[in-house]
C-alpha positions as CSV (number, residue, x, y, z in Angstrom):
1,M,132.5,-68.9,159.5
2,D,135.5,-69.3,161.9
3,L,136.4,-66.8,164.6
4,T,139.1,-65.1,162.5
5,H,136.7,-64.2,159.7
6,F,134.1,-63.1,162.2
7,W,136.6,-60.8,164.0
8,I,137.7,-59.2,160.7
9,L,134.1,-58.6,159.5
10,G,133.2,-57.1,162.9
11,T,136.3,-54.8,162.8
12,M,135.4,-53.6,159.3
13,L,131.8,-52.8,160.3
14,V,133.0,-50.7,163.3
15,L,135.5,-48.8,161.2
16,T,132.9,-48.1,158.5
17,H,130.5,-46.7,161.1
18,Q,133.1,-44.5,162.7
19,H,134.1,-43.1,159.3
20,Q,130.5,-42.2,158.4
21,G,130.1,-40.4,161.8
22,E,133.3,-38.3,161.4
23,S,132.3,-37.4,157.8
24,S,128.9,-36.1,159.0
25,S,130.6,-33.9,161.7
26,I,133.2,-32.2,159.4
27,P,132.5,-28.4,159.2
28,G,131.5,-27.5,155.7
29,S,129.9,-30.8,154.8
30,R,126.8,-30.1,152.8
31,S,123.3,-30.6,154.2
32,E,120.0,-29.5,152.8
33,E,118.8,-28.7,156.4
34,S,121.9,-26.6,157.2
35,P,123.3,-24.7,154.3
36,L,126.8,-23.4,154.4
37,T,127.4,-20.0,156.0
38,P,129.6,-17.7,153.8
39,L,133.0,-17.0,155.3
40,H,134.2,-13.4,155.8
41,H,137.9,-13.1,155.5
42,T,138.7,-10.4,158.1
43,A,141.5,-12.0,159.9
44,H,144.2,-10.2,157.9
45,R,142.4,-6.9,157.5
46,R,144.2,-3.9,159.0
47,E,142.0,-1.0,159.9
48,K,145.0,1.2,160.8
49,R,148.4,1.5,159.3
50,C,151.0,2.1,162.0
51,S,154.8,2.1,162.2
52,C,155.2,0.9,165.7
53,E,154.3,-2.8,165.2
54,N,158.0,-3.7,165.7
55,Q,158.1,-1.7,168.9
56,K,161.1,0.3,167.7
57,D,159.5,3.7,166.8
58,K,159.0,5.2,170.2
59,E,157.4,8.3,168.8
60,C,154.7,6.2,167.1
61,I,154.2,4.2,170.2
62,F,153.6,7.4,172.3
63,F,151.0,8.7,169.9
64,C,149.2,5.3,169.7
65,H,148.7,5.7,173.5
66,I,146.9,9.0,173.1
67,G,144.8,8.0,170.1
68,I,146.9,9.3,167.2
69,V,148.1,6.7,164.7
70,W,150.7,7.5,162.1
71,V,149.6,7.1,158.5
72,N,153.2,7.6,157.3
73,T,156.1,6.9,159.6
74,P,157.7,10.1,160.9
75,R,161.1,8.8,160.0
76,S,160.5,10.1,156.5
77,R,160.5,13.7,157.9
78,R,163.3,13.6,160.3
79,Q,165.7,15.5,158.0
80,N,163.0,18.0,156.9
81,I,162.6,21.5,158.1
82,R,159.8,24.0,157.6
83,I,160.5,27.7,157.0
84,V,157.7,30.2,157.7
85,G,157.6,33.8,156.6
86,V,159.6,33.9,153.3
87,H,158.0,36.1,150.7
88,E,156.7,34.3,147.6
89,G,158.2,35.1,144.3
90,P,160.2,33.6,141.4
91,N,163.0,31.3,142.5
92,T,162.4,31.9,146.2
93,C,162.0,28.3,147.2
94,T,164.7,26.6,145.0
95,T,167.3,24.6,146.9
96,T,169.9,27.2,145.9
97,A,167.9,30.1,147.3
98,V,166.9,28.3,150.5
99,A,170.4,27.1,151.2
100,A,171.7,30.7,150.8
101,L,168.9,32.0,153.1
102,L,169.7,29.5,155.8
103,K,173.4,30.4,155.7
104,E,172.6,34.1,156.0
105,T,170.0,34.0,158.7
106,L,171.6,31.3,161.0
107,G,175.2,32.2,160.6
108,L,176.3,28.9,159.1
109,D,179.9,28.5,157.9
110,N,178.7,26.9,154.7
111,E,175.5,26.5,152.7
112,P,173.8,23.3,153.7
113,R,173.2,20.7,151.1
114,L,169.5,20.3,150.3
115,D,168.0,17.3,148.5
116,R,164.8,19.2,147.6
117,S,162.5,22.1,148.6
118,H,159.0,23.2,147.8
119,R,156.2,25.4,149.0
120,T,153.3,23.9,150.9
121,A,149.7,23.9,149.6
122,P,147.9,27.2,150.0
123,R,145.9,27.6,153.2
124,Q,142.4,28.9,153.3
125,S,142.2,32.4,154.7
126,A,139.2,33.9,156.5
127,P,137.4,36.8,154.8
128,G,139.4,39.9,155.3
129,E,142.5,38.1,156.6
130,R,145.8,39.0,155.0
131,T,147.2,36.2,152.9
132,R,150.4,34.8,154.4
133,P,153.2,33.4,152.3
134,R,153.2,29.6,152.1
135,A,155.7,27.8,154.1
136,I,158.8,26.2,152.5
137,V,159.6,22.6,153.3
138,C,163.0,21.3,152.5
139,R,165.0,18.2,153.1
140,L,168.5,18.3,154.4
141,H,170.9,15.8,152.9
142,Y,172.7,15.4,156.2
143,Y,170.9,14.8,159.5
144,S,173.7,16.6,161.4
145,D,172.9,19.7,159.4
146,C,169.2,19.4,160.2
147,V,170.0,19.2,163.9
148,D,172.4,22.1,163.8
149,I,169.9,24.3,161.9
150,L,167.0,23.6,164.3
151,R,169.3,24.3,167.3
152,R,170.3,27.6,165.9
153,A,166.8,28.5,164.9
154,R,165.5,27.6,168.4
155,E,168.1,29.9,170.0
156,R,167.2,32.8,167.8
157,G,163.4,32.4,167.7
158,Q,161.9,34.8,165.1
159,I,164.6,36.0,162.8
160,K,164.6,39.4,161.1
161,V,166.2,39.3,157.7
162,R,165.8,42.0,155.0
163,D,162.1,42.9,155.2
164,M,161.0,39.5,156.5
165,T,160.5,37.8,159.8
166,I,161.0,34.1,159.4
167,S,160.9,31.1,161.7
168,V,162.4,27.6,161.2
169,F,160.7,24.5,162.7
170,P,160.8,20.8,162.3
171,D,158.5,19.5,159.7
172,Y,155.9,17.9,161.9
173,T,153.2,15.5,160.7
174,D,149.6,16.7,160.9
175,G,149.1,14.5,164.0
176,V,152.1,16.0,165.8
177,A,151.1,19.5,164.8
178,R,147.6,19.0,166.2
179,A,148.9,17.5,169.4
180,R,151.3,20.4,170.0
181,A,148.8,23.0,169.0
182,A,146.4,21.7,171.7
183,F,148.8,23.3,174.3
184,N,148.8,26.8,172.8
185,D,146.2,28.2,175.2
186,V,148.0,26.7,178.2
187,R,151.3,28.2,177.1
188,R,149.7,31.6,176.8
189,Q,148.5,31.4,180.3
190,L,151.9,30.3,181.6
191,R,153.5,33.4,180.1
192,N,151.6,35.6,182.6
193,I,152.7,33.6,185.7
194,E,155.8,34.8,187.4
195,G,158.5,32.3,188.4
196,V,157.3,29.5,186.1
197,R,159.5,27.6,183.6
198,Y,158.0,25.5,180.9
199,G,158.8,23.9,177.6
200,L,157.1,21.9,174.9
201,F,159.1,18.8,174.1
202,Y,158.9,16.5,171.1
203,P,156.6,15.0,170.2
204,A,153.9,16.7,172.4
205,R,154.9,16.8,176.1
206,L,154.5,20.0,178.1
207,R,156.9,20.2,181.1
208,I,156.1,22.8,183.8
209,T,158.5,23.7,186.6
210,Y,157.0,25.8,189.4
211,R,158.2,26.4,193.0
212,G,160.6,23.5,192.7
213,A,158.1,21.0,191.5
214,E,158.3,19.6,187.9
215,K,155.3,18.1,186.2
216,E,154.9,16.7,182.6
217,F,151.7,16.5,180.7
218,T,150.6,14.8,177.5
219,S,147.0,16.1,177.8
220,A,146.2,19.8,177.3
221,D,143.2,19.5,179.6
222,D,145.2,18.1,182.5
223,A,147.8,20.8,182.0
224,G,145.0,23.4,182.0
225,Q,143.7,22.1,185.3
226,Y,147.1,22.3,186.8
227,V,147.6,25.9,185.7
228,K,144.4,26.8,187.4
229,T,145.7,25.6,190.7
230,M,148.8,27.7,190.1
231,T,146.8,30.9,189.7
232,T,144.3,30.3,192.5
233,G,146.7,28.7,195.0
């Protein structure tokens, strides 16, 4: 055997040995001593559905920071309003009836165009509590009408019309409503403090101005602690 054949044979033996070694180290190669471990496909599982993944929905990003994650993006409600206090009865929540009511109570020049309107689901009342009429949720066709209606409603507060006292609010999601309701007790305390100005801003930020100092809170507990310093200081 000459040197050329010897070199070729040696090279083939080395390559064969390397190939066998790599094959035995490939993950997933079967072995009686080490059976395969079943794979769990969890890489693409999403435990929460959130609308701020693209970093454009600032409201959603805010609530993610305080532990509330949108199930449905609030953009679907931005042309909705909620009307509270309208007596129930036949044809009281049709788009025609609601448009006429809004024009009458808010002094609109024309009846707003509504895409749809409906009553909310009945709420559970405590024993002996008077049953309240269900709220009406309606969607305005034009966003500008929605903004104008909410501005007028905010200026008027509770509105007396016929034998009803009604209020108009944005149609908040359950998460927003809970976050805002957390400040109710603090706001009641602030009403009894002279010289204080405060406001609850969307989505759930309480701003307090007292003796020239302005503070803003996203936590009702932090706001409550600050109010205590105002009353004891």
